[in-house]
N, C-alpha and C positions, 0 to 999 in steps of 0.2 A: 532584443525583443523578438517575439515570434513573428515569422513571415505570414501575414494574413492571407497570402495567395496560396500557401501550402496547405495540404490536408490537415484538418484539426487533429491535435493530439487527443487521444481517448484516455481518460482517467476513470477507473472504477473504484468503488469502495465496497468492502465487505465488513459487515457487522457480525461479530462473534457472539451475538446474543439473540435469543428467540423471544425474549420477553416483550409483551405488549408495552408500549411506552418506554422502550429501552433507552437509557442514557447513552449507551455505547452507540446506538444507531444515530441519535441526535448529534453526537460528537463527530461521527464519520460524515454526516450530512453537512456539517459546518466546514469540515476540511475540504469536502468536494466543492463547496461554494468558492473556496480560495482558488482551486484549480480552474473553475469556470471563469473567475475574474480575468484570467490570462487567455481566455478564448478556447480552453479545452472543452471537448464534449465529455460530460460527466454522467455517471450512472451508478446508482446504489444497487449492488447485487445482494438482495435480501435472502439470507439462507432459509427463511421461512417459505420462500417460493420454490425451493428445490427439494425434491424427495431424494435425499442422498442415502445410499447404503452405508453400512459400517465397512470401513476399509479392511479387507481380509488379506491384503498382500498379493493378491492374484488378479488385480484389476487390469484389464486391457480393453482396447477400443472395440473389439469384436463382441465382448460380453458385458460392456458397461450398461447400466440402466440409462434411459434417455436423459434424465436430469443431471447425471454425472457428466455426460457428454456435453450437455448444454452449458454447464458451468465452465467446463474446459474451454469451449468455444468463446464464451463471454470474456474469459480472462485472456485468451490468446489474442483477442481483438484489441486489447488495451496496451498502451505503452507505459502507463503508470498505474500503480495499485496502492490503495490506502487500506490497511488492515486495522480494524478496531476490535478491542476485546475488553470484557470485564475481567478483573483479577479474581480468580477463584483459587483458594488454597495456595497462594504464592505462585500461580502460573496462569496461563491463558486458558480460555474456555475449551471444554471438550468438543463442542460443536464446531468450533473453528479448527481445532486440531484434526478432527476427522475430515473436514473439508480440505484442509491442506494436504493430508495424507493421500487423498484421492487425486490430487494434482501432482505436477512434476516440473521438470526443467522446461518443457514446451510452454508452460503457462507463466513461468517466472524468470527464466534465465535472461539476463540483460535488461530486465524491466526496472524502472525506478519504484522503490517501495517506501511508503510513509507509514508510520505507526502512531496510533493513539490508543489510550487505555483509560478506563474508569474503575473506580473502586468505591465500595461503601465505607471503607476505613480511612483513617487519617494518613496512612503511609502511601496511598495512591497505588498505581499499577506498575511500579518500576520493575518488579520481578517478572511480571507477565511480559512487559515490553522487552526486557533483556532476553527472555526466552524466544520471543518472536524475532528479535534481531538475529539470533543464532540460526533460526529456521530460514530466514531470508538469505543469509550468507550460504547456508547449505544448498539452497535452491539456485544459487548463483545470481541472485537479484542484487541490485545496487540499493542498499538501505541508506536513506538520507540521514544525516546526523540529527536533524531536528526531530523531536518526538514530543508528545504531550501526554502527561499523566494527570488525571483529574481525581483528586481525593474527595471523599464524602460527597459523592455525586448527587445524592438526594438534597444536599444543601446548595450545590453548585448551580443547579438548574431551578428556574422558577416553575410555577404551575403551568405556564404556557410553553414550557420546553426551551426557554431562552436562558443562556448563561448569565449569571449575575455579575461576573467579573469580566469586563471588556478585555483585560489582558489575556485571560485564558482563551477567549474567543479569537483574539488576534493571533495567538500562538497556533490555534487549530487552523485558521485561515492560512497562516504561513506554511504549515506542513503541506497543505494542498497546493499552494503556489510553488513551493520548492519541487514537489513531485512533477508538476507541470513544466517548470522551467528546465529541469534536468532531463525530463523525457523528451522535450523538444530538442535540446542540444544533442542528446544521444542519437536521435533519429534524423537530425539535420543532414541533408545531402552535402552541404558545405563542410560540416565537421567531419563527416565520413571521408570526404575527399582529402581534407587536410591530414587525417590520420593515415590514409593510404599513401600519400606523398611522403609523410614523415617516415613511414616504415621503409620506403624505397630510397630515402636519402643516403648518399654515400658515406661510408665510415670516415670519420675524421681521425687520422692517425696521431695527430698532435694534441688531441683533447685531454689526454691524461698526463701531459708533461708539464703543465703549468703549475707553479707553486705559489 
């Protein structure tokens, strides 16, 4: 269990949808609730609040627009990240792709990453989530095994923005919990000390001789 005397883990969520009343945003918010249940400080980074340029491949800190730098700072401050996306044409959204292209290893390397996706169709957002999983690995993030794909999102949520199926809600909460749990373990001083001592442990010359 988390040490309540230690600084709180920060978990942020990004919704890859700019639509008002976005189902993706609702799903990410539920996952963040799961992280908050374990004492994490949570925050939704709404891409509607950032004026991001299109990535041109030549972005650096000296010439970045202010909101690109702000998003980078917001991500660097977090130990866990939850990415949410709608599935468009069997992939994740362009607005999320552009935001990720403007980020890099400083924002994602070593972070715990949870994934959730929604789709208007019956097949859900599996293709989008598989693509995001590869992006997470490319950025050297630790992508947790749990993920949630919500099919026919317009049916999955009611008019008040609540999920109709408690099992789906529970799965989203668990994504947030797992991101928070592993982010805590990864940043725990005790765990870091254990790994340091493990790396310094003397070589056991007889370890490979047993049959």
